[in-house]
C-alpha positions in Angstrom: 28.0 -8.4 -20.4 30.5 -6.9 -22.9 30.4 -3.1 -22.8 30.0 -1.0 -25.9 33.0 0.8 -27.2 30.9 3.7 -28.5 31.8 6.9 -26.6 28.1 7.9 -26.6 27.1 5.0 -24.4 29.1 5.9 -21.2 27.9 9.5 -21.5 24.3 8.3 -21.8 24.7 6.0 -18.8 26.2 8.8 -16.7 23.4 11.2 -17.7 20.7 8.6 -16.9 22.2 7.8 -13.5 22.5 11.5 -12.7 18.8 12.0 -13.3 18.1 8.8 -11.3 20.0 10.2 -8.4 17.8 13.3 -8.4 14.6 11.4 -9.2 14.9 7.9 -7.9 11.2 7.1 -8.6 8.0 8.4 -10.1 4.5 8.1 -8.9 3.2 4.6 -9.8 0.4 4.4 -12.4 -3.1 4.0 -11.0 -2.3 5.3 -7.5 -3.8 8.8 -7.8 -0.9 10.6 -9.5 -0.7 9.1 -13.0 -0.8 12.5 -14.7 2.2 13.7 -12.6 4.1 10.6 -13.7 3.4 11.3 -17.3 4.3 15.0 -17.0 7.7 14.0 -15.6 8.2 11.5 -18.4 7.2 14.2 -21.0 9.7 16.6 -19.4 12.5 14.0 -19.7 11.7 13.4 -23.3 11.7 17.1 -24.1 15.2 17.2 -22.8 16.6 14.1 -24.5 14.7 11.1 -26.0 17.6 8.7 -25.5 17.7 9.5 -21.8 14.0 9.3 -21.6 14.0 5.9 -23.3 16.5 4.5 -20.7 14.6 6.0 -17.7 11.1 5.3 -18.9 12.0 1.6 -19.0 13.6 1.9 -15.5 10.5 3.5 -14.0 8.3 0.9 -15.8 10.4 -1.8 -14.2 9.7 -0.3 -10.8 6.0 -0.3 -11.6 6.0 -3.9 -12.8 7.8 -5.1 -9.7 5.2 -3.2 -7.5 2.3 -4.6 -9.5 3.6 -8.2 -9.2 4.5 -7.8 -5.5 8.1 -8.7 -6.3 11.4 -7.6 -4.7 11.9 -3.9 -5.5 15.1 -2.5 -7.1 18.0 -1.6 -4.8 19.1 2.0 -4.5 21.1 3.2 -7.5 20.2 0.1 -9.5 19.4 1.0 -13.2 17.0 -1.4 -14.8 15.6 -2.1 -18.3 12.6 -4.1 -19.6 13.3 -6.3 -22.6 10.0 -7.7 -23.7 10.2 -7.6 -27.5 8.9 -10.7 -29.2 9.0 -12.1 -32.8 11.0 -14.6 -34.8 14.3 -13.4 -33.4 13.2 -13.8 -29.8 14.2 -17.4 -29.0 14.8 -16.9 -25.2 13.4 -19.8 -23.1 13.2 -20.3 -19.3 14.1 -23.7 -18.0 12.3 -24.6 -14.7 14.7 -27.3 -13.8 17.9 -25.2 -13.9 16.3 -21.8 -13.3 18.2 -20.4 -16.3 17.4 -18.7 -19.6 19.1 -19.5 -23.0 18.6 -18.0 -26.4 18.4 -14.6 -28.0 16.4 -11.4 -27.3 16.3 -8.6 -29.8 15.6 -4.9 -29.3 17.3 -4.7 -25.9 17.4 -1.0 -25.3 20.0 0.0 -22.7 22.0 -3.2 -23.2 25.5 -2.5 -21.9 24.2 0.3 -19.6 21.9 -1.2 -17.1 22.5 -3.3 -14.0 19.4 -5.6 -14.3 16.8 -6.4 -16.8 13.3 -7.7 -16.6 13.0 -10.0 -19.6 10.2 -12.0 -21.1 11.1 -15.6 -21.9 9.1 -18.5 -23.4 7.9 -20.9 -20.8 5.8 -23.9 -21.8 3.0 -22.7 -24.1 3.2 -19.2 -22.8 5.8 -16.8 -21.4 7.0 -15.5 -18.1 8.9 -12.6 -16.8 12.3 -13.0 -15.2 14.9 -10.8 -13.7 18.5 -11.1 -14.8 21.7 -9.4 -13.7 23.4 -8.1 -16.9 26.8 -8.8 -15.5 26.0 -12.5 -15.0 28.1 -15.2 -16.7 26.6 -16.1 -20.1 25.2 -12.7 -21.0 26.7 -11.5 -24.3 25.7 -8.3 -26.2 25.9 -9.0 -29.9 27.6 -6.4 -32.2 25.4 -3.4 -32.7 23.7 -3.3 -36.1 21.8 0.0 -35.6 22.1 2.2 -38.7 19.5 4.9 -38.1 20.7 8.3 -36.8 17.5 8.5 -34.8 17.8 7.0 -31.3 21.4 6.0 -32.3 22.6 7.2 -28.9 21.1 4.3 -27.0 22.2 0.7 -27.6 19.2 -1.4 -28.7 20.8 -4.6 -30.1 20.3 -8.3 -29.6 21.5 -10.0 -26.4 22.5 -13.7 -26.3 21.9 -15.7 -23.1 23.7 -19.0 -22.4 22.3 -20.7 -19.3 22.0 -17.4 -17.4 20.6 -17.5 -13.9 17.1 -15.9 -13.9 14.8 -15.0 -11.0 11.1 -15.5 -11.9 9.0 -12.4 -11.4 5.3 -13.1 -10.7 3.4 -16.1 -12.0 3.6 -17.2 -15.6 1.6 -14.8 -17.8 1.2 -12.3 -15.0 3.3 -9.6 -16.7 0.9 -9.3 -19.7 -2.3 -10.0 -17.7 -1.9 -7.1 -15.2 -3.8 -3.8 -16.0 -0.5 -2.0 -15.5 0.8 -3.5 -18.8 -1.5 -1.1 -20.7 -1.0 1.8 -18.2 2.7 1.6 -18.9 2.0 1.7 -22.7 0.4 5.0 -22.3 3.5 6.3 -20.5 5.4 5.9 -23.8 2.9 8.2 -25.4 3.7 10.8 -22.8 7.3 10.6 -23.9 6.3 11.1 -27.5 4.2 14.1 -26.5 7.0 15.8 -24.6 9.4 15.5 -27.5 6.7 16.9 -29.9 6.2 19.9 -27.6 9.9 20.6 -27.6 10.0 20.4 -31.4 7.1 22.8 -31.7 8.7 25.4 -29.4 10.9 27.1 -32.1 7.8 27.7 -34.2 5.8 28.9 -31.2 8.6 31.4 -30.4 9.3 32.4 -34.0 8.7 36.1 -35.0 7.8 34.7 -38.4 4.3 33.9 -37.1 3.4 37.6 -36.7 3.9 38.5 -40.4 3.5 35.2 -42.2 0.0 33.8 -42.6 1.3 30.4 -43.6 3.5 30.1 -40.5 0.7 31.3 -38.3 -1.7 28.7 -39.8 0.8 25.9 -39.3 1.3 27.0 -35.7 -2.5 26.8 -35.3 -2.4 23.3 -36.7 0.3 22.3 -34.3 -1.7 23.8 -31.4 -4.8 21.9 -32.3 -2.9 18.6 -32.5 -1.0 19.1 -29.2 -4.0 20.3 -27.3 -6.1 17.4 -28.4 -3.4 14.9 -27.4 -2.9 16.7 -24.0 -6.7 16.5 -23.3 -6.8 12.8 -24.1 -3.7 12.1 -21.9 -5.2 14.1 -19.0 -8.6 12.3 -19.4 -7.0 8.8 -19.5 -4.8 9.5 -16.5 -7.9 10.4 -14.5 -9.7 7.2 -15.6 -6.7 5.1 -14.7 -6.6 6.6 -11.2 -10.3 6.2 -10.8 -10.4 2.6 -12.1 -6.9 1.2 -11.6 -8.1 -2.4 -11.8 -9.2 -1.9 -15.5 -6.6 -2.1 -18.3 -8.3 0.7 -20.3 -6.8 -1.1 -23.3 -9.0 0.6 -26.0 -8.4 4.1 -24.4 -4.6 3.5 -24.3 -4.6 2.4 -27.9 -6.5 5.5 -28.9 -4.2 7.8 -26.9 -1.1 6.2 -28.3 -2.5 6.5 -31.9 -3.6 10.1 -31.5 -0.3 11.2 -30.0 1.7 9.3 -32.7 -0.3 11.1 -35.4 0.2 14.4 -33.5 4.0 13.8 -33.6 3.9 13.3 -37.4 1.8 16.5 -37.8 4.2 18.5 -35.7 7.3 17.1 -37.5 5.6 18.1 -40.8 4.2 21.5 -39.8 7.3 22.8 -38.1 9.4 21.8 -41.1 7.0 23.5 -43.5 6.9 26.6 -41.4 10.6 27.1 -40.6 12.3 25.3 -43.4 15.5 23.3 -43.1 17.5 25.8 -41.0 16.6 24.4 -37.5 17.2 20.8 -38.7 20.6 21.8 -40.2 21.9 24.4 -37.8 20.5 23.6 -34.4 22.1 20.3 -33.2 19.6 19.7 -30.3 16.6 20.3 -32.6 18.1 18.1 -35.3 18.8 15.3 -32.9 15.3 15.5 -31.4 13.8 15.5 -34.9 15.7 12.4 -35.9 15.1 10.6 -32.6 11.3 11.2 -32.6 10.9 9.9 -36.1 12.3 6.6 -34.9 10.8 6.5 -31.4 7.2 6.9 -32.6 7.7 3.7 -34.6 7.4 1.9 -31.3 3.7 2.3 -32.0 2.0 -0.5 -33.8 0.7 1.9 -36.4 -2.2 0.6 -38.5 -2.5 -2.6 -36.5 -3.5 -0.4 -33.5 -6.0 1.5 -35.6 -7.5 -1.8 -36.7 -7.8 -2.9 -33.1 -9.3 0.4 -32.1 -11.8 0.1 -35.0 -12.9 -3.4 -33.9 -13.3 -2.2 -30.3 -15.4 0.8 -31.3 -17.6 -1.3 -33.5 -18.6 -3.4 -30.5 -19.6 -0.3 -28.4 -22.9 1.4 -28.2 -22.9 5.2 -28.8 -19.1 5.5 -28.6 -19.0 9.2 -29.4 -21.6 10.5 -26.9 -20.6 13.9 -25.7 
């Protein structure tokens, strides 16, 4: 794969591999320590969302391979998961040749990782395959990312031309496993960690003591973060207690609540502290910009609609 010329990409790769050397794995979801996993992801995101994006995908790849009883990653191997679908996703797996051809958009970490777990069309459905990113026929198309948020991580389209691919699990198994949804909740833990880091300057600000408006806005931030934390803790316990269930509705609820918490934190901290932190504190400014883009990985109102339909089918959904 052609490497990026951007100076930020090698630095990001080095930082991700440094963390990976110290933390080669996380507890797998649904094995009794899901909350610990999410706490570690939140801590990564509080430090740097681009690093968290790279490593969350890597740790998700580890969980996927474990769920599907596939060959695990070798020591020091950095992996990504490229599963975005849509009109631009034309990638197909050919049974006869064992290769994939076509395009895959939104390939976060392209140019940085060693292997990628990639979804490809297969017959009437799809299947997951593992690809070496240095294999012949893998071409990273020119980056077209214009947002400043998450601009530190390459997330462009990758073109595949008869690239050797190893099937991972049975056709459709990637989406059918409960861990697909458990992994989706891990993304919310990343959002939450970044929101906590963004709220910290307000929580430490001396302005809160003498400014009723700043104090009230900090109270709003606290209510939102505490609510999200409670839901994350509750869901982690449920996943560990019932790992064979997807907990799809609960995951959608948690992701939606945490996403709204992030928007409230972004708004409240800005209202309380004004533009100074965004303009004068480079880490805060980058985290601010990154989070506004990262939370758009949610499905927004479509998730709310799915949640509403699920709740409508339940009896007494709000019993205390």
